Structure formats: structure tokens, C-alpha cells
mmCIF file as gemmi writes it, N, C-alpha and C atoms, coordinates in Angstrom:
data_model
loop_
_atom_site.group_PDB
_atom_site.id
_atom_site.type_symbol
_atom_site.label_atom_id
_atom_site.label_alt_id
_atom_site.label_comp_id
_atom_site.label_asym_id
_atom_site.label_entity_id
_atom_site.label_seq_id
_atom_site.pdbx_PDB_ins_code
_atom_site.Cartn_x
_atom_site.Cartn_y
_atom_site.Cartn_z
_atom_site.occupancy
_atom_site.B_iso_or_equiv
_atom_site.pdbx_formal_charge
_atom_site.auth_seq_id
_atom_site.auth_asym_id
_atom_site.pdbx_PDB_model_num
ATOM 1 N N . UNK Axp A 1 ? -12.061 3.588 55.072 1 0 ? 1 A 1
ATOM 2 C CA . UNK Axp A 1 ? -12.549 2.738 53.932 1 0 ? 1 A 1
ATOM 3 C C . UNK Axp A 1 ? -11.981 4.282 52.747 1 0 ? 1 A 1
ATOM 4 N N . UNK Axp A 2 ? -12.294 4.996 53.601 1 0 ? 2 A 1
ATOM 5 C CA . UNK Axp A 2 ? -12.037 6.622 52.738 1 0 ? 2 A 1
ATOM 6 C C . UNK Axp A 2 ? -10.683 6.574 52.719 1 0 ? 2 A 1
ATOM 7 N N . UNK Axp A 3 ? -9.894 6.547 53.648 1 0 ? 3 A 1
ATOM 8 C CA . UNK Axp A 3 ? -8.743 6.159 53.326 1 0 ? 3 A 1
ATOM 9 C C . UNK Axp A 3 ? -7.351 5.628 52.57 1 0 ? 3 A 1
ATOM 10 N N . UNK Axp A 4 ? -8.186 4.594 52.552 1 0 ? 4 A 1
ATOM 11 C CA . UNK Axp A 4 ? -8.026 3.135 51.298 1 0 ? 4 A 1
ATOM 12 C C . UNK Axp A 4 ? -8.322 4.75 50.383 1 0 ? 4 A 1
ATOM 13 N N . UNK Axp A 5 ? -9.736 4.836 49.521 1 0 ? 5 A 1
ATOM 14 C CA . UNK Axp A 5 ? -9.924 5.393 48.252 1 0 ? 5 A 1
ATOM 15 C C . UNK Axp A 5 ? -8.673 6.711 48.111 1 0 ? 5 A 1
ATOM 16 N N . UNK Axp A 6 ? -8.659 7.025 49.027 1 0 ? 6 A 1
ATOM 17 C CA . UNK Axp A 6 ? -7.39 8.555 49.148 1 0 ? 6 A 1
ATOM 18 C C . UNK Axp A 6 ? -6.387 7.926 48.729 1 0 ? 6 A 1
ATOM 19 N N . UNK Axp A 7 ? -6.145 6.723 48.885 1 0 ? 7 A 1
ATOM 20 C CA . UNK Axp A 7 ? -4.152 6.618 49.069 1 0 ? 7 A 1
ATOM 21 C C . UNK Axp A 7 ? -4.334 6.525 47.455 1 0 ? 7 A 1
ATOM 22 N N . UNK Axp A 8 ? -5.69 5.224 47.205 1 0 ? 8 A 1
ATOM 23 C CA . UNK Axp A 8 ? -5.933 4.972 45.112 1 0 ? 8 A 1
ATOM 24 C C . UNK Axp A 8 ? -5.786 5.928 44.16 1 0 ? 8 A 1
ATOM 25 N N . UNK Axp A 9 ? -6.556 7.059 44.909 1 0 ? 9 A 1
ATOM 26 C CA . UNK Axp A 9 ? -7.074 7.685 43.68 1 0 ? 9 A 1
ATOM 27 C C . UNK Axp A 9 ? -4.902 8.907 44.186 1 0 ? 9 A 1
ATOM 28 N N . UNK Axp A 10 ? -4.571 9.133 44.646 1 0 ? 10 A 1
ATOM 29 C CA . UNK Axp A 10 ? -2.943 9.798 45.295 1 0 ? 10 A 1
ATOM 30 C C . UNK Axp A 10 ? -2.021 9.112 44.19 1 0 ? 10 A 1
ATOM 31 N N . UNK Axp A 11 ? -2.231 7.127 44.212 1 0 ? 11 A 1
ATOM 32 C CA . UNK Axp A 11 ? -1.382 6.316 43.109 1 0 ? 11 A 1
ATOM 33 C C . UNK Axp A 11 ? -1.661 6.919 41.759 1 0 ? 11 A 1
ATOM 34 N N . UNK Axp A 12 ? -2.883 7.351 41.704 1 0 ? 12 A 1
ATOM 35 C CA . UNK Axp A 12 ? -3.313 7.362 40.064 1 0 ? 12 A 1
ATOM 36 C C . UNK Axp A 12 ? -3.201 8.616 39.718 1 0 ? 12 A 1
ATOM 37 N N . UNK Axp A 13 ? -2.934 9.149 40.575 1 0 ? 13 A 1
ATOM 38 C CA . UNK Axp A 13 ? -2.462 11.348 39.669 1 0 ? 13 A 1
ATOM 39 C C . UNK Axp A 13 ? -0.757 10.884 40.048 1 0 ? 13 A 1
ATOM 40 N N . UNK Axp A 14 ? -0.273 10.74 40.23 1 0 ? 14 A 1
ATOM 41 C CA . UNK Axp A 14 ? 1.581 9.904 41.149 1 0 ? 14 A 1
ATOM 42 C C . UNK Axp A 14 ? 1.366 9.122 39.381 1 0 ? 14 A 1
ATOM 43 N N . UNK Axp A 15 ? 1.143 7.734 39.106 1 0 ? 15 A 1
ATOM 44 C CA . UNK Axp A 15 ? 0.91 7.794 37.749 1 0 ? 15 A 1
ATOM 45 C C . UNK Axp A 15 ? 0.761 8.114 36.44 1 0 ? 15 A 1
ATOM 46 N N . UNK Axp A 16 ? 0.228 9.283 36.491 1 0 ? 16 A 1
ATOM 47 C CA . UNK Axp A 16 ? -0.058 9.942 35.805 1 0 ? 16 A 1
ATOM 48 C C . UNK Axp A 16 ? 0.834 11.47 35.589 1 0 ? 16 A 1
ATOM 49 N N . UNK Axp A 17 ? 1.213 11.423 36.254 1 0 ? 17 A 1
ATOM 50 C CA . UNK Axp A 17 ? 2.175 12.532 36.386 1 0 ? 17 A 1
ATOM 51 C C . UNK Axp A 17 ? 3.194 11.367 35.809 1 0 ? 17 A 1
ATOM 52 N N . UNK Axp A 18 ? 4.085 11.015 36.206 1 0 ? 18 A 1
ATOM 53 C CA . UNK Axp A 18 ? 5.106 10.085 36.446 1 0 ? 18 A 1
ATOM 54 C C . UNK Axp A 18 ? 5.449 9.471 34.642 1 0 ? 18 A 1
ATOM 55 N N . UNK Axp A 19 ? 4.322 8.968 33.938 1 0 ? 19 A 1
ATOM 56 C CA . UNK Axp A 19 ? 4.66 9.113 32.745 1 0 ? 19 A 1
ATOM 57 C C . UNK Axp A 19 ? 4.294 9.693 31.697 1 0 ? 19 A 1
ATOM 58 N N . UNK Axp A 20 ? 3.953 11.113 31.719 1 0 ? 20 A 1
ATOM 59 C CA . UNK Axp A 20 ? 3.49 11.929 31.446 1 0 ? 20 A 1
ATOM 60 C C . UNK Axp A 20 ? 3.242 12.175 30.047 1 0 ? 20 A 1
ATOM 61 N N . UNK Axp A 21 ? 3.292 12.894 29.476 1 0 ? 21 A 1
ATOM 62 C CA . UNK Axp A 21 ? 1.854 12.86 28.077 1 0 ? 21 A 1
ATOM 63 C C . UNK Axp A 21 ? 2.785 12.946 26.868 1 0 ? 21 A 1
ATOM 64 N N . UNK Axp A 22 ? 2.209 12.432 26.275 1 0 ? 22 A 1
ATOM 65 C CA . UNK Axp A 22 ? 3.122 12.132 24.208 1 0 ? 22 A 1
ATOM 66 C C . UNK Axp A 22 ? 2.683 13.425 23.687 1 0 ? 22 A 1
ATOM 67 N N . UNK Axp A 23 ? 3.915 12.998 22.988 1 0 ? 23 A 1
ATOM 68 C CA . UNK Axp A 23 ? 3.474 14.589 21.851 1 0 ? 23 A 1
ATOM 69 C C . UNK Axp A 23 ? 2.721 14.153 20.709 1 0 ? 23 A 1
ATOM 70 N N . UNK Axp A 24 ? 3.019 15.325 19.88 1 0 ? 24 A 1
ATOM 71 C CA . UNK Axp A 24 ? 1.628 15.134 18.991 1 0 ? 24 A 1
ATOM 72 C C . UNK Axp A 24 ? 2.588 14.9 17.46 1 0 ? 24 A 1
ATOM 73 N N . UNK Axp A 25 ? 4.293 14.594 17.679 1 0 ? 25 A 1
ATOM 74 C CA . UNK Axp A 25 ? 4.205 14.655 15.567 1 0 ? 25 A 1
ATOM 75 C C . UNK Axp A 25 ? 4.218 12.698 15.796 1 0 ? 25 A 1
ATOM 76 N N . UNK Axp A 26 ? 3.644 12.864 14.082 1 0 ? 26 A 1
ATOM 77 C CA . UNK Axp A 26 ? 3.698 11.16 13.541 1 0 ? 26 A 1
ATOM 78 C C . UNK Axp A 26 ? 4.474 10.959 13.058 1 0 ? 26 A 1
ATOM 79 N N . UNK Axp A 27 ? 4.555 9.257 12.806 1 0 ? 27 A 1
ATOM 80 C CA . UNK Axp A 27 ? 4.812 8.364 12.152 1 0 ? 27 A 1
ATOM 81 C C . UNK Axp A 27 ? 6.073 8.669 11.395 1 0 ? 27 A 1
ATOM 82 N N . UNK Axp A 28 ? 7.568 9.253 11.336 1 0 ? 28 A 1
ATOM 83 C CA . UNK Axp A 28 ? 8.313 10.318 9.983 1 0 ? 28 A 1
ATOM 84 C C . UNK Axp A 28 ? 8.561 11.3 10.029 1 0 ? 28 A 1
ATOM 85 N N . UNK Axp A 29 ? 7.442 11.975 10.738 1 0 ? 29 A 1
ATOM 86 C CA . UNK Axp A 29 ? 8.033 13.75 11.808 1 0 ? 29 A 1
ATOM 87 C C . UNK Axp A 29 ? 9.296 13.667 12.26 1 0 ? 29 A 1
ATOM 88 N N . UNK Axp A 30 ? 10.78 14.258 11.817 1 0 ? 30 A 1
ATOM 89 C CA . UNK Axp A 30 ? 11.562 14.477 13.367 1 0 ? 30 A 1
ATOM 90 C C . UNK Axp A 30 ? 11.394 14.774 14.095 1 0 ? 30 A 1
ATOM 91 N N . UNK Axp A 31 ? 12.563 14.431 14.713 1 0 ? 31 A 1
ATOM 92 C CA . UNK Axp A 31 ? 12.16 14.888 16.012 1 0 ? 31 A 1
ATOM 93 C C . UNK Axp A 31 ? 13.823 14.27 16.96 1 0 ? 31 A 1
ATOM 94 N N . UNK Axp A 32 ? 13.045 15.66 18.477 1 0 ? 32 A 1
ATOM 95 C CA . UNK Axp A 32 ? 15.491 15.588 19.096 1 0 ? 32 A 1
ATOM 96 C C . UNK Axp A 32 ? 14.195 15.102 19.918 1 0 ? 32 A 1
ATOM 97 N N . UNK Axp A 33 ? 13.478 13.765 21.035 1 0 ? 33 A 1
ATOM 98 C CA . UNK Axp A 33 ? 13.125 13.585 21.935 1 0 ? 33 A 1
ATOM 99 C C . UNK Axp A 33 ? 11.527 12.678 21.56 1 0 ? 33 A 1
ATOM 100 N N . UNK Axp A 34 ? 11.161 11.442 22.559 1 0 ? 34 A 1
ATOM 101 C CA . UNK Axp A 34 ? 10.81 10.593 22.304 1 0 ? 34 A 1
ATOM 102 C C . UNK Axp A 34 ? 9.733 11.569 22.797 1 0 ? 34 A 1
ATOM 103 N N . UNK Axp A 35 ? 9.388 12.354 23.686 1 0 ? 35 A 1
ATOM 104 C CA . UNK Axp A 35 ? 8.889 13.038 24.046 1 0 ? 35 A 1
ATOM 105 C C . UNK Axp A 35 ? 7.381 13.64 23.377 1 0 ? 35 A 1
ATOM 106 N N . UNK Axp A 36 ? 8.061 14.605 22.134 1 0 ? 36 A 1
ATOM 107 C CA . UNK Axp A 36 ? 6.833 14.851 20.977 1 0 ? 36 A 1
ATOM 108 C C . UNK Axp A 36 ? 6.902 13.947 19.953 1 0 ? 36 A 1
ATOM 109 N N . UNK Axp A 37 ? 6.991 12.946 19.477 1 0 ? 37 A 1
ATOM 110 C CA . UNK Axp A 37 ? 6.37 12.256 18.855 1 0 ? 37 A 1
ATOM 111 C C . UNK Axp A 37 ? 5.12 10.296 19.973 1 0 ? 37 A 1
ATOM 112 N N . UNK Axp A 38 ? 3.844 10.98 19.157 1 0 ? 38 A 1
ATOM 113 C CA . UNK Axp A 38 ? 2.504 10.642 19.449 1 0 ? 38 A 1
ATOM 114 C C . UNK Axp A 38 ? 2.834 9.12 19.899 1 0 ? 38 A 1
ATOM 115 N N . UNK Axp A 39 ? 3.302 8.2 19.145 1 0 ? 39 A 1
ATOM 116 C CA . UNK Axp A 39 ? 3.621 6.952 20.22 1 0 ? 39 A 1
ATOM 117 C C . UNK Axp A 39 ? 5.495 6.844 21.318 1 0 ? 39 A 1
ATOM 118 N N . UNK Axp A 40 ? 5.797 7.84 21.168 1 0 ? 40 A 1
ATOM 119 C CA . UNK Axp A 40 ? 6.93 7.533 22.366 1 0 ? 40 A 1
ATOM 120 C C . UNK Axp A 40 ? 8.014 7.292 21.459 1 0 ? 40 A 1
ATOM 121 N N . UNK Axp A 41 ? 8.308 7.148 20.317 1 0 ? 41 A 1
ATOM 122 C CA . UNK Axp A 41 ? 9.713 7.007 19.806 1 0 ? 41 A 1
ATOM 123 C C . UNK Axp A 41 ? 10.733 7.378 18.772 1 0 ? 41 A 1
ATOM 124 N N . UNK Axp A 42 ? 11.453 8.317 19.601 1 0 ? 42 A 1
ATOM 125 C CA . UNK Axp A 42 ? 11.978 8.74 18.638 1 0 ? 42 A 1
ATOM 126 C C . UNK Axp A 42 ? 13.25 8.267 18.249 1 0 ? 42 A 1
ATOM 127 N N . UNK Axp A 43 ? 13.939 7.7 17.244 1 0 ? 43 A 1
ATOM 128 C CA . UNK Axp A 43 ? 14.84 6.409 16.624 1 0 ? 43 A 1
ATOM 129 C C . UNK Axp A 43 ? 15.489 7.525 15.161 1 0 ? 43 A 1
ATOM 130 N N . UNK Axp A 44 ? 16.646 7.286 15.101 1 0 ? 44 A 1
ATOM 131 C CA . UNK Axp A 44 ? 17.533 7.65 13.91 1 0 ? 44 A 1
ATOM 132 C C . UNK Axp A 44 ? 17.913 6.497 13.326 1 0 ? 44 A 1
ATOM 133 N N . UNK Axp A 45 ? 18.073 6.332 11.8 1 0 ? 45 A 1
ATOM 134 C CA . UNK Axp A 45 ? 18.348 5.603 10.819 1 0 ? 45 A 1
ATOM 135 C C . UNK Axp A 45 ? 17.078 5.132 10.82 1 0 ? 45 A 1
ATOM 136 N N . UNK Axp A 46 ? 15.877 5.055 10.552 1 0 ? 46 A 1
ATOM 137 C CA . UNK Axp A 46 ? 14.546 4.656 9.969 1 0 ? 46 A 1
ATOM 138 C C . UNK Axp A 46 ? 14.203 5.579 8.904 1 0 ? 46 A 1
ATOM 139 N N . UNK Axp A 47 ? 14.583 6.127 8.622 1 0 ? 47 A 1
ATOM 140 C CA . UNK Axp A 47 ? 14.279 7.219 8.009 1 0 ? 47 A 1
ATOM 141 C C . UNK Axp A 47 ? 15.307 7.847 6.994 1 0 ? 47 A 1
ATOM 142 N N . UNK Axp A 48 ? 16.064 7.487 7.152 1 0 ? 48 A 1
ATOM 143 C CA . UNK Axp A 48 ? 18.115 8.535 6.266 1 0 ? 48 A 1
ATOM 144 C C . UNK Axp A 48 ? 18.475 8.598 8.429 1 0 ? 48 A 1
ATOM 145 N N . UNK Axp A 49 ? 19.696 9.063 8.064 1 0 ? 49 A 1
ATOM 146 C CA . UNK Axp A 49 ? 20.172 8.946 9.752 1 0 ? 49 A 1
ATOM 147 C C . UNK Axp A 49 ? 19.81 10.314 10.422 1 0 ? 49 A 1
ATOM 148 N N . UNK Axp A 50 ? 18.976 11.059 10.409 1 0 ? 50 A 1
ATOM 149 C CA . UNK Axp A 50 ? 18.093 12.198 11.164 1 0 ? 50 A 1
ATOM 150 C C . UNK Axp A 50 ? 17.265 11.635 12.652 1 0 ? 50 A 1
ATOM 151 N N . UNK Axp A 51 ? 16.832 11.626 13.507 1 0 ? 51 A 1
ATOM 152 C CA . UNK Axp A 51 ? 15.84 10.646 14.079 1 0 ? 51 A 1
ATOM 153 C C . UNK Axp A 51 ? 14.556 11.446 13.664 1 0 ? 51 A 1
ATOM 154 N N . UNK Axp A 52 ? 13.383 10.611 13.754 1 0 ? 52 A 1
ATOM 155 C CA . UNK Axp A 52 ? 12.307 10.36 13.174 1 0 ? 52 A 1
ATOM 156 C C . UNK Axp A 52 ? 11.718 9.584 13.972 1 0 ? 52 A 1
ATOM 157 N N . UNK Axp A 53 ? 10.56 10.323 14.501 1 0 ? 53 A 1
ATOM 158 C CA . UNK Axp A 53 ? 9.435 9.4 15.528 1 0 ? 53 A 1
ATOM 159 C C . UNK Axp A 53 ? 9.155 8.072 14.784 1 0 ? 53 A 1
ATOM 160 N N . UNK Axp A 54 ? 8.363 6.813 15.28 1 0 ? 54 A 1
ATOM 161 C CA . UNK Axp A 54 ? 8.678 6.34 15.111 1 0 ? 54 A 1
ATOM 162 C C . UNK Axp A 54 ? 7.097 5.48 15.724 1 0 ? 54 A 1
ATOM 163 N N . UNK Axp A 55 ? 7.281 4.159 15.925 1 0 ? 55 A 1
ATOM 164 C CA . UNK Axp A 55 ? 6.277 3.316 16.647 1 0 ? 55 A 1
ATOM 165 C C . UNK Axp A 55 ? 6.179 1.845 16.918 1 0 ? 55 A 1
ATOM 166 N N . UNK Axp A 56 ? 6.294 1.388 17.945 1 0 ? 56 A 1
ATOM 167 C CA . UNK Axp A 56 ? 6.415 -0.148 17.787 1 0 ? 56 A 1
ATOM 168 C C . UNK Axp A 56 ? 4.84 -1.103 17.054 1 0 ? 56 A 1
ATOM 169 N N . UNK Axp A 57 ? 5.306 -2.076 16.605 1 0 ? 57 A 1
ATOM 170 C CA . UNK Axp A 57 ? 4.449 -2.727 15.518 1 0 ? 57 A 1
ATOM 171 C C . UNK Axp A 57 ? 4.474 -3.965 15.861 1 0 ? 57 A 1
ATOM 172 N N . UNK Axp A 58 ? 3.968 -4.841 15.176 1 0 ? 58 A 1
ATOM 173 C CA . UNK Axp A 58 ? 3.784 -6.581 15.628 1 0 ? 58 A 1
ATOM 174 C C . UNK Axp A 58 ? 3.571 -7.158 13.822 1 0 ? 58 A 1
ATOM 175 N N . UNK Axp A 59 ? 2.906 -5.975 12.934 1 0 ? 59 A 1
ATOM 176 C CA . UNK Axp A 59 ? 2.586 -6.012 11.266 1 0 ? 59 A 1
ATOM 177 C C . UNK Axp A 59 ? 2.894 -5.061 10.431 1 0 ? 59 A 1
ATOM 178 N N . UNK Axp A 60 ? 3.584 -5.168 9.274 1 0 ? 60 A 1
ATOM 179 C CA . UNK Axp A 60 ? 2.906 -3.676 8.782 1 0 ? 60 A 1
ATOM 180 C C . UNK Axp A 60 ? 1.816 -3.149 8.374 1 0 ? 60 A 1
ATOM 181 N N . UNK Axp A 61 ? 0.861 -3.765 8.635 1 0 ? 61 A 1
ATOM 182 C CA . UNK Axp A 61 ? -0.129 -2.837 8.228 1 0 ? 61 A 1
ATOM 183 C C . UNK Axp A 61 ? -0.93 -2.068 9.725 1 0 ? 61 A 1
ATOM 184 N N . UNK Axp A 62 ? 0.366 -2.519 10.888 1 0 ? 62 A 1
ATOM 185 C CA . UNK Axp A 62 ? 0.36 -0.93 11.87 1 0 ? 62 A 1
ATOM 186 C C . UNK Axp A 62 ? 1.015 0.196 11.077 1 0 ? 62 A 1
ATOM 187 N N . UNK Axp A 63 ? 1.758 -0.001 10.286 1 0 ? 63 A 1
ATOM 188 C CA . UNK Axp A 63 ? 3.057 1.468 9.708 1 0 ? 63 A 1
ATOM 189 C C . UNK Axp A 63 ? 1.568 1.548 8.922 1 0 ? 63 A 1
ATOM 190 N N . UNK Axp A 64 ? 2.474 3.492 8.89 1 0 ? 64 A 1
ATOM 191 C CA . UNK Axp A 64 ? 1.714 3.826 7.257 1 0 ? 64 A 1
ATOM 192 C C . UNK Axp A 64 ? 2.292 3.555 5.979 1 0 ? 64 A 1
ATOM 193 N N . UNK Axp A 65 ? 2.335 3.994 5.091 1 0 ? 65 A 1
ATOM 194 C CA . UNK Axp A 65 ? 1.856 3.494 3.512 1 0 ? 65 A 1
ATOM 195 C C . UNK Axp A 65 ? 3.637 3.701 3.264 1 0 ? 65 A 1
ATOM 196 N N . UNK Axp A 66 ? 4.673 3.407 2.999 1 0 ? 66 A 1
ATOM 197 C CA . UNK Axp A 66 ? 5.506 3.089 2.405 1 0 ? 66 A 1
ATOM 198 C C . UNK Axp A 66 ? 6.624 2.673 3.174 1 0 ? 66 A 1
ATOM 199 N N . UNK Axp A 67 ? 5.705 2.629 4.164 1 0 ? 67 A 1
ATOM 200 C CA . UNK Axp A 67 ? 6.74 1.618 5.902 1 0 ? 67 A 1
ATOM 201 C C . UNK Axp A 67 ? 6.572 0.353 5.568 1 0 ? 67 A 1
ATOM 202 N N . UNK Axp A 68 ? 7.552 -0.08 6.894 1 0 ? 68 A 1
ATOM 203 C CA . UNK Axp A 68 ? 7.188 -1.949 6.886 1 0 ? 68 A 1
ATOM 204 C C . UNK Axp A 68 ? 8.137 -2.03 8.562 1 0 ? 68 A 1
ATOM 205 N N . UNK Axp A 69 ? 7.34 -2.855 8.856 1 0 ? 69 A 1
ATOM 206 C CA . UNK Axp A 69 ? 7.455 -3.445 10.519 1 0 ? 69 A 1
ATOM 207 C C . UNK Axp A 69 ? 8.955 -4.883 10.392 1 0 ? 69 A 1
ATOM 208 N N . UNK Axp A 70 ? 9.914 -4.109 10.944 1 0 ? 70 A 1
ATOM 209 C CA . UNK Axp A 70 ? 11.293 -4.929 10.758 1 0 ? 70 A 1
ATOM 210 C C . UNK Axp A 70 ? 12.569 -4.331 11.523 1 0 ? 70 A 1
ATOM 211 N N . UNK Axp A 71 ? 12.405 -2.65 11.451 1 0 ? 71 A 1
ATOM 212 C CA . UNK Axp A 71 ? 13.364 -2.125 12.564 1 0 ? 71 A 1
ATOM 213 C C . UNK Axp A 71 ? 13.421 -3.226 13.717 1 0 ? 71 A 1
ATOM 214 N N . UNK Axp A 72 ? 14.264 -3.065 14.557 1 0 ? 72 A 1
ATOM 215 C CA . UNK Axp A 72 ? 15.036 -3.266 15.821 1 0 ? 72 A 1
ATOM 216 C C . UNK Axp A 72 ? 15.396 -1.993 16.509 1 0 ? 72 A 1
ATOM 217 N N . UNK Axp A 73 ? 14.969 -1.794 17.83 1 0 ? 73 A 1
ATOM 218 C CA . UNK Axp A 73 ? 15.834 -1.021 18.427 1 0 ? 73 A 1
ATOM 219 C C . UNK Axp A 73 ? 16.861 -1.112 19.075 1 0 ? 73 A 1
ATOM 220 N N . UNK Axp A 74 ? 17.634 -0.701 20.228 1 0 ? 74 A 1
ATOM 221 C CA . UNK Axp A 74 ? 18.326 -0.897 20.437 1 0 ? 74 A 1
ATOM 222 C C . UNK Axp A 74 ? 18.024 -1.803 22.205 1 0 ? 74 A 1
ATOM 223 N N . UNK Axp A 75 ? 16.678 -1.529 22.775 1 0 ? 75 A 1
ATOM 224 C CA . UNK Axp A 75 ? 15.644 -2.458 24.222 1 0 ? 75 A 1
ATOM 225 C C . UNK Axp A 75 ? 15.432 -3.224 23.141 1 0 ? 75 A 1
ATOM 226 N N . UNK Axp A 76 ? 15.095 -4.1 21.851 1 0 ? 76 A 1
ATOM 227 C CA . UNK Axp A 76 ? 14.544 -4.813 21.743 1 0 ? 76 A 1
ATOM 228 C C . UNK Axp A 76 ? 13.616 -4.841 21.179 1 0 ? 76 A 1
ATOM 229 N N . UNK Axp A 77 ? 13.202 -3.383 20.831 1 0 ? 77 A 1
ATOM 230 C CA . UNK Axp A 77 ? 11.857 -2.771 20.321 1 0 ? 77 A 1
ATOM 231 C C . UNK Axp A 77 ? 11.383 -3.634 18.497 1 0 ? 77 A 1
ATOM 232 N N . UNK Axp A 78 ? 10.198 -4.279 18.244 1 0 ? 78 A 1
ATOM 233 C CA . UNK Axp A 78 ? 10.338 -3.908 17 1 0 ? 78 A 1
ATOM 234 C C . UNK Axp A 78 ? 9.225 -2.892 16.693 1 0 ? 78 A 1
ATOM 235 N N . UNK Axp A 79 ? 9.777 -1.761 15.453 1 0 ? 79 A 1
ATOM 236 C CA . UNK Axp A 79 ? 9.206 -0.724 15.593 1 0 ? 79 A 1
ATOM 237 C C . UNK Axp A 79 ? 9.096 -0.1 13.503 1 0 ? 79 A 1
ATOM 238 N N . UNK Axp A 80 ? 8.423 0.169 12.975 1 0 ? 80 A 1
ATOM 239 C CA . UNK Axp A 80 ? 7.938 0.222 12.196 1 0 ? 80 A 1
ATOM 240 C C . UNK Axp A 80 ? 9.315 1.395 11.255 1 0 ? 80 A 1
ATOM 241 N N . UNK Axp A 81 ? 9.927 0.821 9.977 1 0 ? 81 A 1
ATOM 242 C CA . UNK Axp A 81 ? 10.582 1.503 8.585 1 0 ? 81 A 1
ATOM 243 C C . UNK Axp A 81 ? 10.419 2.25 7.649 1 0 ? 81 A 1
ATOM 244 N N . UNK Axp A 82 ? 10.605 3.103 7.357 1 0 ? 82 A 1
ATOM 245 C CA . UNK Axp A 82 ? 10.581 3.505 5.949 1 0 ? 82 A 1
ATOM 246 C C . UNK Axp A 82 ? 11.23 2.62 5.458 1 0 ? 82 A 1
ATOM 247 N N . UNK Axp A 83 ? 10.412 2.032 4.246 1 0 ? 83 A 1
ATOM 248 C CA . UNK Axp A 83 ? 11.107 1.137 2.911 1 0 ? 83 A 1
ATOM 249 C C . UNK Axp A 83 ? 10.42 0.074 3.104 1 0 ? 83 A 1
ATOM 250 N N . UNK Axp A 84 ? 11.256 -0.345 2.495 1 0 ? 84 A 1
ATOM 251 C CA . UNK Axp A 84 ? 10.56 -2.526 2.455 1 0 ? 84 A 1
ATOM 252 C C . UNK Axp A 84 ? 11.358 -3.045 3.193 1 0 ? 84 A 1
ATOM 253 N N . UNK Axp A 85 ? 10.659 -3.6 3.79 1 0 ? 85 A 1
ATOM 254 C CA . UNK Axp A 85 ? 11.751 -4.64 4.847 1 0 ? 85 A 1
ATOM 255 C C . UNK Axp A 85 ? 12.462 -5.773 4.424 1 0 ? 85 A 1
ATOM 256 N N . UNK Axp A 86 ? 13.014 -6.115 3.586 1 0 ? 86 A 1
ATOM 257 C CA . UNK Axp A 86 ? 13.841 -6.436 2.776 1 0 ? 86 A 1
ATOM 258 C C . UNK Axp A 86 ? 14.476 -6.193 1.447 1 0 ? 86 A 1
ATOM 259 N N . UNK Axp A 87 ? 15.739 -6.467 0.63 1 0 ? 87 A 1
ATOM 260 C CA . UNK Axp A 87 ? 15.996 -5.176 -0.392 1 0 ? 87 A 1
ATOM 261 C C . UNK Axp A 87 ? 15.139 -5.808 -1.499 1 0 ? 87 A 1
ATOM 262 N N . UNK Axp A 88 ? 14.922 -6.389 -1.459 1 0 ? 88 A 1
ATOM 263 C CA . UNK Axp A 88 ? 14.457 -6.486 -2.96 1 0 ? 88 A 1
ATOM 264 C C . UNK Axp A 88 ? 12.611 -5.889 -2.558 1 0 ? 88 A 1
ATOM 265 N N . UNK Axp A 89 ? 12.656 -5.419 -2.179 1 0 ? 89 A 1
ATOM 266 C CA . UNK Axp A 89 ? 11.609 -3.679 -2.287 1 0 ? 89 A 1
ATOM 267 C C . UNK Axp A 89 ? 10.097 -4.758 -1.656 1 0 ? 89 A 1
ATOM 268 N N . UNK Axp A 90 ? 10.438 -6.156 -1.007 1 0 ? 90 A 1
ATOM 269 C CA . UNK Axp A 90 ? 8.991 -6.407 -0.627 1 0 ? 90 A 1
ATOM 270 C C . UNK Axp A 90 ? 8.441 -6.646 0.961 1 0 ? 90 A 1
ATOM 271 N N . UNK Axp A 91 ? 7.689 -5.643 1.736 1 0 ? 91 A 1
ATOM 272 C CA . UNK Axp A 91 ? 7.2 -5.573 2.503 1 0 ? 91 A 1
ATOM 273 C C . UNK Axp A 91 ? 6.155 -4.586 3.065 1 0 ? 91 A 1
ATOM 274 N N . UNK Axp A 92 ? 6.731 -3.395 1.892 1 0 ? 92 A 1
ATOM 275 C CA . UNK Axp A 92 ? 6.57 -2.191 2.749 1 0 ? 92 A 1
ATOM 276 C C . UNK Axp A 92 ? 5.318 -1.702 2.518 1 0 ? 92 A 1
ATOM 277 N N . UNK Axp A 93 ? 4.581 -1.811 3.087 1 0 ? 93 A 1
ATOM 278 C CA . UNK Axp A 93 ? 2.346 -1.207 3.38 1 0 ? 93 A 1
ATOM 279 C C . UNK Axp A 93 ? 2.395 -0.384 1.829 1 0 ? 93 A 1
ATOM 280 N N . UNK Axp A 94 ? 1.28 -0.958 0.896 1 0 ? 94 A 1
ATOM 281 C CA . UNK Axp A 94 ? 1.137 0.115 -0.349 1 0 ? 94 A 1
ATOM 282 C C . UNK Axp A 94 ? 0.119 1.008 0.619 1 0 ? 94 A 1
């Protein structure tokens, strides 16, 4: 039994190292790599042309003020984008 527990502990350590830590940058902050971002997403085109940190979302309530849930990455992840979700200005979190 101790050997099994030791193996399990080893797997947990390996998993933690493989996943790495998240950065500290918040949604909307400029980034060069996803590892810099708190939510692990660095995407260009969500708040201008330069890449910024963003997050996955299921609704606009999960996005910061002035952002909406509606962008989609090339990996089909729905993300927060700056501004309204439609051209009529409806949908951004106030």
C-alpha cells in the first residue's frame, strides 16, 4: 500500500509541474504568451490588433465591464472580447 500511495503522490507532482503556473496579468492587459495571463489565454484581435489576456466564458457576466462573451478562438474556445457582442452596441457588460 505505501508503494501505491508513493506512486500517486509522484503522479500529482508530475501533473503540477506539467501544468505550470498561471501568470498574473488580468483580462485586457498586453501579453506575449498565454503563460503571462491569469486565465491562460493570450489572444490578438479581442481588444485591438495586439494580443491581450482574456478568459473563456459562458456568459457576458463572466467578463469585465465593457467586454462581452462572444469571441471564438481558432481552438473553438468562447472568450471575452472588448466591446459589444453585436454591431448595435448591445451585449457588453456595463
